[in-house]
C-alpha positions in Angstrom: 3.7 13.2 9.9 1.8 10.5 7.8 -1.4 9.3 9.3 -0.8 6.3 11.6 -3.4 3.6 10.9 -4.2 1.8 14.1 -6.5 -1.1 15.3 -8.3 -0.9 18.6 -7.0 -3.5 21.1 -10.6 -4.6 21.8 -11.3 -5.6 18.2 -12.7 -9.2 18.2 -10.3 -11.9 17.2 -12.7 -13.1 14.5 -12.7 -9.7 12.9 -8.9 -9.6 13.1 -8.8 -13.0 11.5 -10.9 -12.0 8.5 -9.1 -8.7 8.0 -5.7 -10.4 8.3 -6.4 -12.4 5.2 -5.3 -9.4 3.1 -2.5 -8.3 5.5 0.3 -10.1 3.6 -1.0 -8.6 0.3 -0.6 -5.0 1.4 2.4 -2.7 1.2 5.6 -4.3 2.3 3.9 -7.7 2.8 3.1 -8.1 -0.8 6.6 -6.9 -1.8 8.2 -9.5 0.4 5.9 -12.3 -0.8 6.7 -11.5 -4.4 10.4 -11.0 -4.1 11.0 -14.1 -1.9 8.8 -16.2 -4.3 10.8 -15.1 -7.3 14.0 -15.5 -5.3 13.3 -19.2 -4.9 14.5 -19.7 -8.5 18.0 -18.9 -7.2 17.8 -22.0 -5.0 18.0 -24.1 -8.2 21.6 -23.0 -8.7 23.8 -26.1 -8.2 26.2 -26.8 -5.4 26.5 -24.7 -2.3 25.4 -21.5 -4.0 21.8 -22.6 -4.1 22.0 -23.6 -0.4 23.4 -20.2 0.5 20.6 -18.4 -1.4 18.0 -20.6 0.4 19.4 -19.6 3.8 19.4 -15.9 2.9 15.8 -16.2 1.7 14.6 -18.0 4.8 16.4 -15.4 7.0 14.7 -12.6 5.2 11.3 -14.4 5.5 11.5 -14.8 9.3 13.0 -11.4 9.9 10.1 -9.8 8.1 7.6 -12.1 9.7 9.0 -11.2 13.2 8.8 -7.5 12.3 5.1 -8.0 11.3 4.3 -9.7 14.6 5.9 -6.9 16.6 4.3 -4.2 14.4 0.9 -5.8 14.9 1.4 -6.3 18.6 2.1 -2.5 18.8 -1.3 -1.8 17.3 -0.4 -0.9 13.7 -2.9 -1.9 11.1 -0.6 -2.1 8.1 2.5 -4.2 7.5 5.8 -2.6 8.2 8.0 -1.3 5.4 10.6 -3.6 4.0 13.8 -3.3 6.0 12.1 -2.3 9.3 13.1 -4.6 12.2 11.7 -4.3 15.7 14.2 -6.8 17.0 17.0 -7.9 14.6 18.1 -10.8 16.8 14.6 -12.3 16.5 14.8 -12.9 12.8 18.1 -14.8 13.2 16.8 -17.1 15.9 13.5 -17.6 14.2 15.5 -18.8 11.1 17.6 -21.2 13.1 14.7 -22.7 15.0 12.5 -23.1 12.0 15.3 -24.5 9.8 16.0 -27.0 12.5 12.3 -27.9 12.5 12.2 -28.3 8.7 15.4 -30.5 8.7 14.0 -32.7 11.5 10.7 -33.2 9.7 12.3 -33.8 6.3 14.8 -36.3 7.9 11.9 -38.2 9.5 10.3 -38.8 6.2 13.5 -40.5 5.0 14.7 -42.4 8.1 11.6 -42.8 10.3 8.3 -41.9 8.4 6.1 -42.9 11.4 7.5 -40.0 13.3 6.6 -37.4 10.7 3.1 -36.4 11.8 3.9 -36.6 15.5 6.8 -34.2 14.9 4.6 -31.9 12.9 2.0 -31.8 15.7 4.6 -31.3 18.4 6.3 -28.4 16.5 2.9 -26.9 15.5 1.8 -26.8 19.1 5.0 -25.3 20.5 6.3 -23.0 17.7 3.7 -20.2 18.3 4.9 -19.8 21.9 8.6 -20.0 20.8 8.0 -17.5 17.9 6.3 -15.0 20.2 9.0 -15.2 22.9 11.8 -14.8 20.3 10.1 -11.9 18.7 9.9 -10.0 22.0 13.3 -10.6 23.5 15.3 -12.8 21.1 16.5 -15.0 24.0 16.5 -18.7 22.8 16.9 -20.1 26.3 13.7 -18.4 27.5 11.9 -19.3 24.2 12.7 -23.0 24.5 11.6 -23.2 28.1 8.4 -25.3 28.4 7.3 -23.3 31.4 7.4 -20.2 29.1 5.2 -22.0 26.6 2.7 -22.8 29.3 2.7 -19.2 30.4 2.0 -17.9 26.9 -0.7 -20.4 26.2 -2.3 -19.6 29.5 -2.4 -15.9 28.5 -3.8 -16.4 25.1 -6.4 -19.1 25.8 -8.2 -21.0 23.1 -7.1 -18.5 20.5 -3.6 -19.9 20.7 -4.7 -22.9 18.6 -5.4 -20.8 15.5 -1.7 -20.4 14.7 -1.2 -24.0 15.7 -3.5 -25.1 12.9 -1.8 -22.7 10.5 1.6 -24.2 11.5 0.3 -27.7 10.5 -0.8 -26.3 7.1 2.6 -24.5 6.6 4.6 -27.6 7.6 2.6 -29.8 5.3 3.0 -27.3 2.4 6.7 -27.0 2.8 7.5 -30.7 3.3 4.9 -32.7 1.4 4.6 -32.5 -2.4 1.4 -31.1 -3.8 -0.3 -33.0 -6.6 -2.4 -30.0 -7.5 0.6 -28.3 -9.1 2.5 -31.4 -10.3 1.6 -30.6 -13.9 3.5 -27.4 -13.8 7.2 -27.1 -14.6 9.4 -27.1 -11.4 10.7 -23.6 -12.1 7.1 -22.3 -12.0 5.6 -24.4 -9.2 8.5 -23.6 -6.9 7.9 -19.8 -6.7 4.1 -20.5 -6.5 4.7 -22.7 -3.4 7.1 -20.1 -2.0 4.5 -17.4 -2.4 1.9 -19.5 -0.6 4.0 -20.4 2.4 5.5 -16.9 2.7 1.9 -15.6 2.7 0.9 -18.1 5.4 4.0 -17.4 7.6 3.3 -13.6 7.5 -0.4 -14.1 8.1 0.3 -16.5 11.0 2.7 -14.2 12.8 0.4 -11.3 12.2 -2.3 -13.1 14.0 0.0 -13.9 16.8 0.8 -10.2 17.1 -3.0 -9.4 17.0 -3.5 -11.8 20.0 -0.7 -10.2 21.9 -2.1 -6.7 21.1 -5.5 -7.8 22.5 -3.8 -8.8 25.8 -0.9 -6.2 25.7 -1.3 -5.5 29.5 -0.5 -9.1 30.3 2.6 -8.9 28.2 3.7 -5.6 29.8 3.5 -3.9 26.3 2.3 -0.4 25.6 1.2 -0.2 22.0 3.5 2.2 20.1 0.9 3.0 17.5 -1.5 4.5 20.1 1.4 6.7 21.4 2.3 7.9 17.9 -1.4 8.6 17.1 -1.7 10.8 20.2 1.5 12.7 19.5 0.4 13.4 15.9 -2.9 14.7 17.0 -5.0 12.1 15.3 -7.2 11.5 18.3 -7.7 15.2 18.7 -8.8 15.4 15.0 -11.3 12.6 15.6 -12.7 14.5 18.6 -12.8 17.7 16.7 -14.7 16.1 13.9 -17.3 14.8 16.4 -17.7 18.3 17.8 -17.9 19.9 14.4 -20.8 17.5 13.4 -22.6 18.4 16.6 -22.1 22.1 16.1 -23.2 21.8 12.4 -26.7 20.7 13.6 -27.2 24.2 15.2 -24.8 26.5 13.5 -23.0 25.5 10.3 -21.0 28.7 10.0 -19.6 28.2 13.5 -18.6 24.6 12.5 -16.9 25.9 9.4 -14.9 28.3 11.6 -13.8 25.5 13.8 -12.4 23.6 10.9 -10.7 26.7 9.4 -8.9 27.3 12.7 -7.7 23.7 12.7 -6.6 23.6 9.0 -4.6 26.8 9.3 -2.1 24.9 11.5 -0.5 21.6 10.6 -1.7 19.5 7.7 -5.1 18.1 8.3 -6.4 14.6 7.4 -8.8 14.0 4.5 -11.7 13.5 6.9 -11.5 17.1 8.0 -11.2 18.5 4.5 -14.2 16.5 3.4 -16.2 17.7 6.3 -15.2 21.3 5.5 -16.3 20.9 1.9 -19.6 19.3 2.9 -20.4 22.3 5.1 -19.4 24.8 2.5 -21.6 23.0 0.0 -24.6 23.0 2.3 -24.1 26.8 2.9 -23.9 27.4 -0.8 -20.4 28.9 -0.5 -19.1 28.0 -4.0 -16.2 30.5 -3.9 -15.0 28.9 -0.7 -15.2 25.5 -2.4 -13.0 26.7 -5.3 -10.5 28.4 -3.0 -10.2 25.3 -0.8 -10.0 23.2 -3.9 -6.8 25.1 -5.0 -5.2 24.7 -1.6 -6.1 21.0 -1.1 -5.1 20.0 -4.7 -1.7 21.6 -4.1 -1.3 19.7 -0.8 -2.4 16.4 -2.4 0.0 16.7 -5.3 2.8 17.4 -2.8 1.8 14.2 -1.0 1.7 12.2 -4.2 -2.1 11.5 -3.8 -2.9 12.1 -7.5 -6.0 10.0 -7.5 -7.7 12.1 -4.8 -6.4 15.3 -6.4 -7.9 14.3 -9.8 -11.3 13.6 -8.2 -11.2 16.9 -6.4 -10.3 18.7 -9.7 -13.3 17.1 -11.4 -15.5 18.3 -8.5 -14.2 21.9 -8.8 -14.6 21.8 -12.6 -18.3 20.8 -12.1 -18.7 23.9 -9.9 -16.7 26.3 -12.2 -15.9 25.1 -15.7 -13.0 27.6 -15.9 -11.3 26.0 -12.9 -7.6 25.2 -13.2 -5.1 24.3 -10.5 -2.8 27.2 -9.6 0.5 25.4 -10.3 1.4 24.6 -14.0 3.2 21.4 -13.0 0.1 20.2 -11.1 -2.2 21.1 -14.1 0.0 19.2 -16.6 0.4 16.1 -14.3 -3.4 16.0 -13.6 -4.1 16.2 -17.4 -1.9 13.2 -18.0 -3.4 11.2 -15.2 -6.9 12.1 -16.4 -6.0 10.9 -19.9 -4.7 7.6 -18.6 -7.9 7.2 -16.5 -10.1 7.7 -19.6 -11.3 11.1 -18.4 -10.9 12.6 -21.8 -13.0 15.7 -21.4 -11.4 16.7 -18.1 -7.9 16.1 -19.6 -8.7 18.3 -22.6 -10.1 21.0 -20.4 -6.9 21.0 -18.3 -4.7 21.0 -21.4 -6.6 23.9 -23.0 -6.6 25.8 -19.7 -2.8 25.2 -19.4 -2.1 26.5 -22.9 -4.2 29.5 -22.4 -2.8 30.5 -18.9 0.8 29.6 -19.4 1.4 30.1 -23.2 5.2 30.7 -22.7 5.8 27.5 -20.7 8.3 25.2 -22.3 5.9 22.3 -21.5 3.2 23.7 -23.9 4.2 21.5 -26.8 4.1 18.4 -24.7 0.7 19.4 -23.2 -0.6 20.3 -26.7 0.6 16.9 -28.0 -1.4 15.2 -25.2 -4.5 17.2 -26.2 -4.0 16.4 -29.9 -3.7 12.7 -29.2 -7.0 12.6 -27.4 -8.8 14.9 -29.9 -7.8 12.8 -32.8 -8.0 9.3 -31.4 -10.8 9.5 -28.9 -13.1 12.3 -30.3 -12.2 12.0 -34.0 -11.4 15.7 -34.2 -8.3 15.3 -36.5 -8.7 18.6 -38.2 -8.9 20.5 -34.9 -5.9 18.5 -33.6 -3.9 19.4 -36.7 -4.7 23.1 -36.3 -3.5 23.0 -32.6 -0.3 21.2 -33.5 0.4 23.7 -36.3 0.0 26.6 -34.0 2.3 25.0 -31.4 4.9 24.2 -34.1 4.8 27.9 -35.3 5.1 29.2 -31.7 8.0 26.8 -30.7 10.3 26.5 -33.8 13.3 25.6 -31.7 11.6 23.2 -29.3 12.8 19.5 -29.4 9.3 18.4 -30.2 9.0 20.7 -33.2 9.7 18.0 -35.8 7.1 15.7 -34.2 4.5 18.5 -34.1 5.0 19.3 -37.8 5.0 15.7 -38.9 1.8 14.8 -36.9 0.0 18.0 -38.0 0.7 17.1 -41.7 -0.4 13.5 -41.3 -3.6 14.5 -39.5 -4.5 16.9 -42.3 -4.6 14.1 -44.8 -8.0 12.8 -45.6 -9.0 9.7 -43.7 -5.7 9.8 -41.7 -5.7 7.4 -38.7 -2.3 8.0 -37.4 -1.9 7.8 -33.6 0.0 10.7 -32.1 2.7 9.1 -30.0 2.9 9.9 -26.3 6.0 11.8 -25.4 7.4 12.0 -21.9 
C-alpha cells in the first residue's frame, strides 16, 4: 500500500495556511487547474455550445473542490486524484449555488450596480458555511438554513473569516475585469484568469477542510487518513524508527537486526531503508550496503522511483566501482536516466557494465549507442566511440540498429567529425 501522507489535526491554522499555498499546484490539483484553464477556450465557441462547455467546466471545478475539502477534512496532506469524489451530489449542488451567485452578481452590475458589493459581501460571508454543509451531506435545505450557518461559524470561530476574504477576492476576479491583463489577447487572458480563480477556489475549500479537520470532533468526523495510516502500519514504522535510534546509541548491531526483521516482511518506507544504510555505514559493513543496494534498487524501480534509485546506484558505485544492478532492464533504464541527468560517467559505467555482463542481450546495440553518444559528444572520445560501434555492428549483423551503428562508426572515424549520434528508443 502506498504511503499515506497525513497532517496532524493539531497543526496551527497559520501553518496550514502557508502550506496550503502550494496545495492546488500539487498532483491532481495542478492537473485540474491546467485542464480547466485551457478548457475555458471552449467557452468562446458561439451559441449554446459555449454555454454548455462553461457549465461542464464549472461542474468539474466545484466537484473537484468539494473532493479537496473532504479529503483535507479527513486528514490527507495531498490533493485527491482526478476523478475521486467523496460526495458526488456535493459537486452538483455547489455548481448550482455558485452559478446562481455569479448570475445574481453579474445581473446587479447591469440592472442595479449599487447592490453589487453588498451582494458580494453577503455571499462571501455565507458561502463558506453553505459549501461546508453541502460537501458533507449534499442537502441544500440544510445548507441554506441560516441556523446551520450560525452553527458552523460558531464551531470555527474567527478562522471562518479567512475563506470569507478569499471569497471576496474570487468574486471580484470572476466578475470584474482586470486592467492588469487588458493588454493580452482575450484568448490568452481568459485561461490565465481561469487558472487563477480555479487555484483560489481549490485553495479556499482546502482551507475550509483544514479548519474542519482541526475540529473534527465537533463535526462528528473520524479522519480517514489516520485510520488508513494505522492499518498500513505507518505509525508502527515511526515507533520502530524511534526505538531503533535509541537502541543504536548502545548497540548498533542490535538496531540493525531490528530493521532486518521489519524489512523481511512487507515493503518498508524509505526512512527505514535510510536508517538501515546509515547503521551499516557506521559499522563499516560495505558488503551489507552493496547487498541492500541491489534489493532496494530493484524495489525502487518496481515503484517507478527512478530518481531515488539513481542516487542509490551512485552511492553503491562510490563504494564498489564494479557495482551494477542485478536486472538488465534496471541497469539500462538507469543508464538512460543518468545520461539525461548529465551524470555522464555514471551512465557510461552502467553501459559498459551492461555490455560486459549481458553481451547476448538484444538491447546491447541500444545501450552501446547510448554510450557512444556520450563518449563522442561529451568526452570527445570519437575514436573510442567508433571502435565500440564497430564491435557492436560486427556482433549484431541482423539487428535493426545495425545500419545506424555502421554509419555512425564510419562518420566518427573521419578526422574532425562532429556528428551527433542520434538517440534511439
